[in-house]
ZADO-1210 file (C-alpha; in nm, 4 decimals, padded with zeros to 6 digits):
<atoms>
<atom x="-03.4339" y="04.6995" z="03.8334" code="MET" pos="1"/>
<atom x="-03.3298" y="04.6395" z="04.1647" code="TRP" pos="2"/>
<atom x="-02.9668" y="04.5329" z="04.2046" code="ASN" pos="3"/>
<atom x="-02.8204" y="04.6385" z="04.5121" code="ARG" pos="4"/>
<atom x="-02.9211" y="04.6433" z="04.8844" code="ILE" pos="5"/>
<atom x="-02.7208" y="04.8529" z="05.1428" code="LYS" pos="6"/>
<atom x="-02.7367" y="04.8851" z="05.5122" code="SER" pos="7"/>
<atom x="-02.6415" y="05.2662" z="05.6078" code="LEU" pos="8"/>
<atom x="-02.6250" y="05.4170" z="05.9539" code="ALA" pos="9"/>
<atom x="-02.8242" y="05.7306" z="05.8598" code="LEU" pos="10"/>
<atom x="-03.1214" y="05.9071" z="06.0044" code="ASN" pos="11"/>
<atom x="-03.2864" y="06.0043" z="05.6839" code="THR" pos="12"/>
<atom x="-03.5969" y="05.9495" z="05.4754" code="LYS" pos="13"/>
<atom x="-03.4664" y="05.9634" z="05.1103" code="LEU" pos="14"/>
<atom x="-03.1182" y="05.9654" z="04.9351" code="LEU" pos="15"/>
<atom x="-03.0320" y="06.0402" z="04.5955" code="LEU" pos="16"/>
<atom x="-02.6976" y="05.8573" z="04.4728" code="PHE" pos="17"/>
<atom x="-02.5662" y="05.8331" z="04.1186" code="ALA" pos="18"/>
<atom x="-02.8841" y="05.8680" z="03.9259" code="GLY" pos="19"/>
<atom x="-03.0647" y="05.5681" z="04.1380" code="ALA" pos="20"/>
<atom x="-03.3424" y="05.6483" z="04.3744" code="THR" pos="21"/>
<atom x="-03.3094" y="05.4795" z="04.7264" code="PHE" pos="22"/>
<atom x="-03.6186" y="05.4046" z="04.9211" code="VAL" pos="23"/>
<atom x="-03.5835" y="05.4136" z="05.2892" code="VAL" pos="24"/>
<atom x="-03.7559" y="05.1043" z="05.4419" code="LEU" pos="25"/>
<atom x="-03.6990" y="05.2157" z="05.8038" code="ALA" pos="26"/>
<atom x="-03.5869" y="05.5435" z="05.9791" code="THR" pos="27"/>
<atom x="-03.3833" y="05.4328" z="06.2913" code="THR" pos="28"/>
<atom x="-03.0291" y="05.4467" z="06.3322" code="SER" pos="29"/>
<atom x="-02.9848" y="05.1482" z="06.1339" code="SER" pos="30"/>
<atom x="-03.1525" y="05.1972" z="05.7821" code="VAL" pos="31"/>
<atom x="-03.1795" y="04.9395" z="05.5112" code="THR" pos="32"/>
<atom x="-03.2304" y="05.0565" z="05.1679" code="ILE" pos="33"/>
<atom x="-03.2648" y="04.9262" z="04.8100" code="THR" pos="34"/>
<atom x="-03.1398" y="05.0980" z="04.5006" code="ALA" pos="35"/>
<atom x="-03.3191" y="05.0698" z="04.1693" code="ASN" pos="36"/>
<atom x="-03.0965" y="05.1305" z="03.9033" code="SER" pos="37"/>
<atom x="-03.2527" y="05.2903" z="03.5700" code="ASN" pos="38"/>
<atom x="-02.9239" y="05.2340" z="03.3676" code="SER" pos="39"/>
<atom x="-02.8945" y="04.9436" z="03.1136" code="LYS" pos="40"/>
<atom x="-02.6332" y="04.6641" z="03.1535" code="ASP" pos="41"/>
<atom x="-02.3482" y="04.6489" z="02.9063" code="THR" pos="42"/>
<atom x="-02.3019" y="04.3238" z="02.7375" code="ALA" pos="43"/>
<atom x="-01.9866" y="04.1386" z="02.7899" code="GLN" pos="44"/>
<atom x="-01.7219" y="04.1081" z="02.5401" code="ILE" pos="45"/>
<atom x="-01.6926" y="03.7334" z="02.4100" code="CYS" pos="46"/>
<atom x="-01.3622" y="03.6035" z="02.4743" code="ASP" pos="47"/>
<atom x="-01.4489" y="03.2223" z="02.3378" code="GLY" pos="48"/>
<atom x="-01.3165" y="03.0521" z="02.6366" code="LYS" pos="49"/>
<atom x="-01.4703" y="03.2437" z="02.9654" code="VAL" pos="50"/>
<atom x="-01.7231" y="03.4494" z="02.8146" code="VAL" pos="51"/>
<atom x="-01.8776" y="03.2196" z="02.5640" code="THR" pos="52"/>
<atom x="-02.2558" y="03.2935" z="02.5845" code="GLU" pos="53"/>
<atom x="-02.4924" y="03.5944" z="02.5191" code="ASN" pos="54"/>
<atom x="-02.1987" y="03.8278" z="02.4629" code="CYS" pos="55"/>
<atom x="-02.0791" y="04.0739" z="02.1772" code="GLN" pos="56"/>
<atom x="-01.7661" y="04.1151" z="02.0018" code="ASP" pos="57"/>
<atom x="-01.5591" y="04.4528" z="01.9754" code="GLU" pos="58"/>
<atom x="-01.7640" y="04.5604" z="01.6981" code="ASN" pos="59"/>
<atom x="-02.0953" y="04.5224" z="01.8913" code="GLY" pos="60"/>
<atom x="-02.2043" y="04.2335" z="01.7397" code="THR" pos="61"/>
<atom x="-02.3770" y="03.9955" z="01.9660" code="LYS" pos="62"/>
<atom x="-02.3780" y="03.6267" z="01.9990" code="TYR" pos="63"/>
<atom x="-02.5749" y="03.3692" z="02.1611" code="SER" pos="64"/>
<atom x="-02.2891" y="03.1251" z="02.1602" code="ARG" pos="65"/>
<atom x="-01.9016" y="03.2391" z="02.0661" code="TYR" pos="66"/>
<atom x="-01.6630" y="02.9556" z="02.1759" code="ILE" pos="67"/>
<atom x="-01.3090" y="02.9095" z="02.0794" code="TYR" pos="68"/>
<atom x="-01.1936" y="02.5687" z="01.9932" code="HIS" pos="69"/>
<atom x="-00.7833" y="02.4861" z="02.0037" code="ASP" pos="70"/>
<atom x="-00.6085" y="02.3275" z="01.7180" code="ALA" pos="71"/>
<atom x="-00.6121" y="01.9504" z="01.6867" code="VAL" pos="72"/>
<atom x="-00.2716" y="01.7694" z="01.6053" code="LYS" pos="73"/>
<atom x="-00.2592" y="01.5001" z="01.3493" code="GLU" pos="74"/>
<atom x="-00.2547" y="01.1594" z="01.5324" code="VAL" pos="75"/>
<atom x="-00.1110" y="00.8775" z="01.3301" code="THR" pos="76"/>
<atom x="-00.0297" y="00.5160" z="01.3776" code="LYS" pos="77"/>
<atom x="00.2276" y="00.2981" z="01.2008" code="THR" pos="78"/>
<atom x="00.1328" y="-00.0529" z="01.0724" code="ILE" pos="79"/>
<atom x="00.4382" y="-00.2824" z="01.0046" code="TYR" pos="80"/>
<atom x="00.4230" y="-00.5170" z="00.7243" code="HIS" pos="81"/>
<atom x="00.6773" y="-00.7891" z="00.7408" code="PRO" pos="82"/>
<atom x="00.8737" y="-00.9105" z="00.4261" code="ALA" pos="83"/>
<atom x="00.6888" y="-01.1603" z="00.1871" code="GLU" pos="84"/>
<atom x="00.8819" y="-01.4026" z="-00.0328" code="PRO" pos="85"/>
<atom x="00.7960" y="-01.4599" z="-00.3945" code="ALA" pos="86"/>
<atom x="00.5343" y="-01.7165" z="-00.4773" code="LYS" pos="87"/>
<atom x="00.6655" y="-01.9292" z="-00.7787" code="THR" pos="88"/>
<atom x="00.5787" y="-02.2556" z="-00.9530" code="HIS" pos="89"/>
<atom x="00.8058" y="-02.4674" z="-01.1725" code="THR" pos="90"/>
<atom x="00.7177" y="-02.5774" z="-01.5413" code="VAL" pos="91"/>
<atom x="00.9183" y="-02.8415" z="-01.6740" code="HIS" pos="92"/>
<atom x="00.9993" y="-02.8401" z="-02.0621" code="HIS" pos="93"/>
<atom x="01.0936" y="-03.1299" z="-02.2402" code="ASP" pos="94"/>
<atom x="01.4079" y="-03.1947" z="-02.4485" code="ALA" pos="95"/>
<atom x="01.3507" y="-03.1027" z="-02.8139" code="VAL" pos="96"/>
<atom x="01.4689" y="-03.3108" z="-03.0864" code="TYR" pos="97"/>
<atom x="01.5368" y="-03.2823" z="-03.4566" code="GLY" pos="98"/>
<atom x="01.5704" y="-03.5286" z="-03.7532" code="MET" pos="99"/>
<atom x="01.8328" y="-03.5455" z="-03.9959" code="LYS" pos="100"/>
<atom x="01.9580" y="-03.7891" z="-04.2850" code="GLN" pos="101"/>
<atom x="02.2987" y="-03.9091" z="-04.2716" code="ILE" pos="102"/>
<atom x="02.4675" y="-04.0646" z="-04.5551" code="GLN" pos="103"/>
<atom x="02.6242" y="-04.4121" z="-04.4333" code="ASP" pos="104"/>
<atom x="02.7578" y="-04.7320" z="-04.5508" code="CYS" pos="105"/>
<atom x="02.7654" y="-05.0733" z="-04.4939" code="VAL" pos="106"/>
<atom x="03.0196" y="-05.1909" z="-04.2517" code="ARG" pos="107"/>
<atom x="03.2594" y="-05.4762" z="-04.2336" code="THR" pos="108"/>
<atom x="03.1233" y="-05.5640" z="-03.8936" code="ASN" pos="109"/>
<atom x="02.7304" y="-05.5635" z="-03.9131" code="ILE" pos="110"/>
<atom x="02.6891" y="-05.4204" z="-03.5874" code="SER" pos="111"/>
<atom x="02.6180" y="-05.0527" z="-03.6232" code="TYR" pos="112"/>
<atom x="02.8947" y="-04.8183" z="-03.6686" code="LYS" pos="113"/>
<atom x="03.1822" y="-05.0648" z="-03.6289" code="ASN" pos="114"/>
<atom x="03.4354" y="-05.1470" z="-03.8541" code="GLY" pos="115"/>
<atom x="03.4970" y="-04.9546" z="-04.1855" code="SER" pos="116"/>
<atom x="03.2851" y="-04.9469" z="-04.4977" code="CYS" pos="117"/>
<atom x="03.2714" y="-05.2691" z="-04.6424" code="ALA" pos="118"/>
<atom x="03.4259" y="-05.2784" z="-04.9978" code="GLN" pos="119"/>
<atom x="03.3253" y="-05.6325" z="-05.0959" code="SER" pos="120"/>
<atom x="03.0797" y="-05.8773" z="-04.9963" code="ARG" pos="121"/>
<atom x="03.1567" y="-06.2265" z="-04.9683" code="CYS" pos="122"/>
<atom x="02.9579" y="-06.5292" z="-05.0766" code="ARG" pos="123"/>
<atom x="02.8723" y="-06.6342" z="-04.7306" code="ASP" pos="124"/>
<atom x="02.7091" y="-06.3175" z="-04.6533" code="GLY" pos="125"/>
<atom x="02.9951" y="-06.1293" z="-04.4929" code="SER" pos="126"/>
<atom x="03.1656" y="-05.8135" z="-04.5734" code="TYR" pos="127"/>
<atom x="03.5371" y="-05.7312" z="-04.6299" code="SER" pos="128"/>
<atom x="03.7197" y="-05.4006" z="-04.6015" code="GLY" pos="129"/>
<atom x="03.9359" y="-05.4751" z="-04.9297" code="SER" pos="130"/>
<atom x="03.8663" y="-05.5186" z="-05.2738" code="SER" pos="131"/>
<atom x="04.1768" y="-05.6604" z="-05.3615" code="GLY" pos="132"/>
<atom x="04.3412" y="-05.9825" z="-05.4456" code="ARG" pos="133"/>
<atom x="04.2729" y="-06.2515" z="-05.1836" code="GLY" pos="134"/>
<atom x="03.9387" y="-06.0588" z="-05.0849" code="THR" pos="135"/>
<atom x="03.7032" y="-06.3156" z="-04.9235" code="CYS" pos="136"/>
<atom x="03.9334" y="-06.5860" z="-04.9545" code="SER" pos="137"/>
<atom x="03.8026" y="-06.7662" z="-04.6586" code="TYR" pos="138"/>
<atom x="03.4369" y="-06.6738" z="-04.7101" code="HIS" pos="139"/>
<atom x="03.3939" y="-06.8449" z="-05.0372" code="GLY" pos="140"/>
<atom x="03.5125" y="-06.5807" z="-05.2772" code="GLY" pos="141"/>
<atom x="03.3876" y="-06.1919" z="-05.3608" code="VAL" pos="142"/>
<atom x="03.0117" y="-06.2193" z="-05.4383" code="ALA" pos="143"/>
<atom x="03.0029" y="-05.8368" z="-05.5285" code="ALA" pos="144"/>
<atom x="03.2179" y="-05.5238" z="-05.5108" code="ARG" pos="145"/>
<atom x="03.1176" y="-05.1897" z="-05.3158" code="GLY" pos="146"/>
<atom x="03.1456" y="-04.9997" z="-05.1428" code="PRO" pos="147"/>
<atom x="02.7290" y="-04.9661" z="-05.0680" code="TRP" pos="148"/>
<atom x="02.6169" y="-04.6212" z="-04.9580" code="TYR" pos="149"/>
<atom x="02.2817" y="-04.5231" z="-04.8052" code="TYR" pos="150"/>
<atom x="02.1115" y="-04.2502" z="-04.6156" code="TYR" pos="151"/>
<atom x="01.9783" y="-04.2969" z="-04.2705" code="ARG" pos="152"/>
<atom x="01.7765" y="-04.0922" z="-04.0511" code="THR" pos="153"/>
<atom x="01.8974" y="-03.9724" z="-03.7083" code="GLU" pos="154"/>
<atom x="01.7425" y="-03.8159" z="-03.4141" code="GLN" pos="155"/>
<atom x="01.9513" y="-03.4958" z="-03.2694" code="TYR" pos="156"/>
<atom x="01.9262" y="-03.3172" z="-02.9802" code="LEU" pos="157"/>
<atom x="01.7863" y="-02.9199" z="-03.0327" code="ILE" pos="158"/>
<atom x="01.6999" y="-02.8072" z="-02.6697" code="THR" pos="159"/>
<atom x="01.7800" y="-03.0133" z="-02.3477" code="PRO" pos="160"/>
<atom x="01.5019" y="-03.0662" z="-02.1114" code="ALA" pos="161"/>
<atom x="01.4900" y="-02.7838" z="-01.8424" code="TRP" pos="162"/>
<atom x="01.2705" y="-02.6547" z="-01.5565" code="ASP" pos="163"/>
<atom x="01.1525" y="-02.2852" z="-01.5872" code="GLU" pos="164"/>
<atom x="01.0624" y="-02.1123" z="-01.2512" code="VAL" pos="165"/>
<atom x="00.7824" y="-01.8786" z="-01.2898" code="VAL" pos="166"/>
<atom x="00.7247" y="-01.5896" z="-01.0528" code="ILE" pos="167"/>
<atom x="00.3396" y="-01.5683" z="-00.9603" code="ASP" pos="168"/>
<atom x="00.4097" y="-01.2960" z="-00.7148" code="THR" pos="169"/>
<atom x="00.7145" y="-01.1072" z="-00.6872" code="PRO" pos="170"/>
<atom x="00.9220" y="-01.0646" z="-00.3324" code="ALA" pos="171"/>
<atom x="00.8213" y="-00.7822" z="-00.1307" code="LYS" pos="172"/>
<atom x="01.0459" y="-00.5747" z="00.1164" code="ALA" pos="173"/>
<atom x="00.9123" y="-00.5118" z="00.4748" code="ALA" pos="174"/>
<atom x="00.7652" y="-00.1794" z="00.5040" code="TRP" pos="175"/>
<atom x="00.5967" y="00.0563" z="00.7464" code="ASN" pos="176"/>
<atom x="00.2524" y="00.1943" z="00.6626" code="GLU" pos="177"/>
<atom x="00.1341" y="00.5149" z="00.8228" code="THR" pos="178"/>
<atom x="-00.2345" y="00.5648" z="00.9015" code="VAL" pos="179"/>
<atom x="-00.3900" y="00.8938" z="00.9975" code="VAL" pos="180"/>
<atom x="-00.6120" y="00.8418" z="01.2811" code="VAL" pos="181"/>
<atom x="-00.7291" y="01.1881" z="01.3583" code="THR" pos="182"/>
<atom x="-00.6650" y="01.4535" z="01.0640" code="PRO" pos="183"/>
<atom x="-00.5110" y="01.7616" z="01.2146" code="ALA" pos="184"/>
<atom x="-00.7493" y="02.0680" z="01.2534" code="LYS" pos="185"/>
<atom x="-00.6933" y="02.4554" z="01.2867" code="ALA" pos="186"/>
<atom x="-00.7871" y="02.6567" z="01.5673" code="ALA" pos="187"/>
<atom x="-01.1420" y="02.7878" z="01.5197" code="TYR" pos="188"/>
<atom x="-01.4252" y="02.9989" z="01.6655" code="TYR" pos="189"/>
<atom x="-01.7888" y="02.8526" z="01.6681" code="GLU" pos="190"/>
<atom x="-02.0196" y="03.1363" z="01.6494" code="ARG" pos="191"/>
<atom x="-02.3968" y="03.1737" z="01.6730" code="ILE" pos="192"/>
<atom x="-02.5084" y="03.5102" z="01.5797" code="GLU" pos="193"/>
<atom x="-02.8039" y="03.6511" z="01.8071" code="MET" pos="194"/>
<atom x="-03.0829" y="03.7571" z="01.6257" code="LEU" pos="195"/>
<atom x="-03.1881" y="04.1108" z="01.6439" code="SER" pos="196"/>
<atom x="-03.5729" y="04.1693" z="01.7631" code="ASN" pos="197"/>
</atoms>
């Protein structure tokens, strides 16, 4: 392999230098010679950054490609989610009533629940709260003696009407969501080993 050209001010035809043969191209005061080295080149040591191709490691393993890749830091972004109110709807519940029987009596005043219980019924159809002497004296006298009791059915309230608020979706506080855009990656060497012949 021809690997060096030198210009020497020598008046000689042949030189031997470091195992290389130098052929004289001209025999003048200014001589141009070329060197043919028989020694083999030593492969460079891979470092992954500057020397990345056709190199070898410290153990002598040869690689056609040897590249160092730096570590990659994780990249994230934050998404803000605002607070959300609860979603509800209202259900109306009617009042609930029960029925009960109540003992009652005929009143001296025909109007319901007015007057005392009648003790006598006069001949003109009116009622009197007394049963002694002189009862119904202005109403034609006593037609019948009482009192007259009976049972009546009355409605009573068990549960009043009310509105129930039903929660369909509960309220949610504001929150931040962290999303990974680029995951972290450790540093590494990309190696492609050179096949031996």
